[in-house]
C-alpha positions as CSV (number, residue, x, y, z in Angstrom):
1,X,-11.0,-56.8,-69.8
2,X,-10.6,-60.6,-68.7
3,X,-13.2,-63.2,-68.8
4,X,-15.3,-64.6,-66.2
5,X,-14.2,-68.3,-66.3
6,X,-15.9,-71.4,-65.0
7,X,-13.3,-71.9,-62.2
8,X,-14.5,-68.7,-61.0
9,X,-18.0,-69.3,-60.7
10,X,-17.3,-72.6,-59.1
11,X,-15.0,-70.8,-56.3
12,X,-17.9,-68.3,-55.7
13,X,-20.6,-71.1,-55.6
14,X,-18.4,-73.0,-53.2
15,X,-17.6,-69.9,-50.9
16,X,-21.3,-69.5,-50.7
17,X,-22.1,-72.8,-49.6
18,X,-19.3,-72.7,-46.9
19,X,-20.7,-69.5,-45.5
20,X,-24.1,-71.2,-45.2
21,X,-23.3,-74.1,-43.8
22,X,-21.1,-71.9,-41.1
23,X,-24.0,-69.7,-40.4
24,X,-26.2,-72.6,-40.1
25,X,-23.7,-74.3,-37.7
26,X,-23.4,-71.2,-35.6
27,X,-26.6,-70.3,-35.4
28,X,-27.2,-73.8,-33.8
29,X,-25.3,-73.2,-31.4
30,X,-22.3,-75.3,-32.8
31,X,-19.5,-72.8,-31.9
32,X,-20.6,-72.4,-28.0
33,X,-20.1,-76.3,-27.2
34,X,-16.4,-75.0,-25.6
35,X,-18.7,-73.6,-22.6
36,X,-19.0,-77.3,-21.1
37,X,-17.0,-77.8,-18.0
38,X,-15.4,-81.7,-18.2
39,X,-16.1,-83.7,-14.9
40,X,-15.4,-87.1,-13.9
41,X,-16.5,-89.4,-11.4
42,X,-14.6,-90.2,-8.4
43,X,-13.4,-93.7,-7.2
44,X,-16.7,-94.0,-5.3
45,X,-18.3,-93.6,-8.5
46,X,-19.8,-89.9,-7.7
47,X,-19.3,-86.7,-9.4
48,X,-19.6,-83.9,-7.2
49,X,-19.9,-80.2,-7.8
50,X,-20.2,-76.9,-6.1
51,X,-23.4,-75.1,-6.6
52,X,-23.4,-72.6,-3.6
53,X,-22.0,-69.6,-6.0
54,X,-24.5,-70.7,-8.2
55,X,-26.5,-67.5,-8.3
56,X,-30.7,-67.3,-9.1
57,X,-31.3,-67.7,-13.1
58,X,-27.4,-68.9,-13.6
59,X,-27.0,-72.2,-15.4
60,X,-23.8,-73.9,-16.4
61,X,-23.3,-76.7,-18.6
62,X,-21.1,-79.9,-18.0
63,X,-19.6,-82.8,-20.2
64,X,-19.2,-85.7,-18.0
65,X,-16.4,-88.6,-19.0
66,X,-15.8,-91.8,-17.3
67,X,-13.0,-94.1,-17.8
68,X,-14.5,-96.1,-20.8
69,X,-15.1,-92.8,-22.6
70,X,-18.6,-93.0,-22.2
71,X,-20.1,-88.9,-22.5
72,X,-23.0,-87.6,-21.1
73,X,-23.9,-83.9,-21.4
74,X,-25.9,-81.9,-18.9
75,X,-27.0,-78.9,-17.3
76,X,-27.4,-77.4,-13.7
77,X,-29.1,-74.1,-13.0
78,X,-30.5,-72.4,-10.3
79,X,-34.0,-70.7,-10.8
80,X,-35.6,-67.8,-9.4
81,X,-36.9,-69.3,-6.3
82,X,-33.5,-71.0,-5.3
83,X,-34.3,-74.6,-6.3
84,X,-31.6,-76.6,-8.2
85,X,-32.5,-77.7,-11.7
86,X,-30.6,-80.7,-13.0
87,X,-31.1,-81.9,-16.4
88,X,-29.6,-83.8,-19.6
89,X,-28.3,-81.4,-22.1
90,X,-30.8,-83.4,-24.8
91,X,-34.9,-83.8,-25.0
92,X,-36.8,-87.0,-25.6
93,X,-37.5,-85.6,-28.9
94,X,-34.1,-84.3,-30.5
95,X,-31.4,-86.6,-28.7
96,X,-30.3,-87.9,-31.8
97,X,-29.4,-85.0,-33.4
98,X,-27.2,-83.3,-30.2
99,X,-28.0,-80.0,-30.5
100,X,-28.8,-79.6,-27.1
101,X,-30.2,-76.5,-25.2
102,X,-28.9,-73.1,-24.5
103,X,-29.6,-70.6,-21.8
104,X,-31.7,-67.3,-21.9
105,X,-32.9,-65.7,-18.9
106,X,-35.2,-67.6,-17.3
107,X,-35.7,-70.3,-20.1
108,X,-33.9,-73.2,-21.6
109,X,-34.2,-73.1,-25.4
110,X,-33.8,-76.3,-27.6
111,X,-31.8,-75.5,-30.2
112,X,-33.4,-77.6,-32.7
113,X,-36.6,-76.1,-33.0
114,X,-36.6,-73.3,-30.6
115,X,-39.2,-74.4,-28.6
116,X,-38.4,-73.1,-24.4
117,X,-39.1,-74.3,-21.2
118,X,-39.0,-72.6,-18.0
119,X,-35.6,-73.3,-15.8
120,X,-38.2,-74.0,-12.7
121,X,-39.8,-76.9,-14.7
122,X,-36.4,-78.8,-15.7
123,X,-36.6,-81.7,-12.6
124,X,-40.4,-82.3,-13.3
125,X,-39.2,-83.4,-16.8
126,X,-42.6,-83.8,-19.1
127,X,-40.9,-85.4,-22.4
128,X,-41.0,-83.7,-25.8
129,X,-38.7,-80.8,-26.3
130,X,-37.6,-80.4,-22.4
131,X,-34.8,-81.4,-20.8
132,X,-34.6,-85.0,-19.3
133,X,-34.4,-84.4,-15.7
134,X,-31.4,-85.9,-13.9
135,X,-31.7,-87.6,-10.5
136,X,-29.5,-85.7,-7.8
137,X,-29.3,-84.9,-4.3
138,X,-27.9,-81.6,-2.2
139,X,-25.3,-81.8,0.5
140,X,-24.8,-78.2,1.9
141,X,-23.5,-76.4,-1.3
142,X,-22.9,-79.6,-3.1
143,X,-24.5,-81.4,-5.8
144,X,-23.7,-85.1,-5.7
145,X,-24.7,-86.9,-8.8
146,X,-24.1,-91.0,-9.1
147,X,-22.3,-92.4,-12.0
148,X,-25.0,-94.8,-12.6
149,X,-27.7,-91.7,-12.9
150,X,-25.5,-90.2,-15.3
151,X,-25.0,-93.1,-17.5
152,X,-28.6,-93.7,-17.5
153,X,-28.6,-90.7,-19.8
154,X,-25.9,-92.2,-22.3
155,X,-28.5,-93.2,-24.9
156,X,-29.2,-90.0,-25.5
157,X,-25.3,-89.0,-26.9
158,X,-24.5,-91.9,-28.5
């Protein structure tokens, strides 16, 4: 019968630690970040998004990137009443961690502390673990964001 060598024990411990780190990353939504659509400002410094087909209770995540490589993540959702809600994918409390939010039904859940806020309260703000609201305007079925307004949230993602 073969003996169990120290190198085998080291391999088992390394595999276990790697599995725990991967599971923690997955539970924090780390593997789901590819769901962000890339948007860029036009020559006039505006970001225009089609939201006419955004259904009630639906949320989309976006990644803004300008020519200066400043990246800002934000979300756009339509609550059950039909109001478009727009906020940064960051909260005042946990922005430095970069974990953002996930969408579950009529709720946005903070990926750090699992606290939830109703989708229809995003535009109201409130601090803490809520998404920071992003100023916007609607023109028909299009959402218009000013580059300067988006870049005010850059501090949450540095």
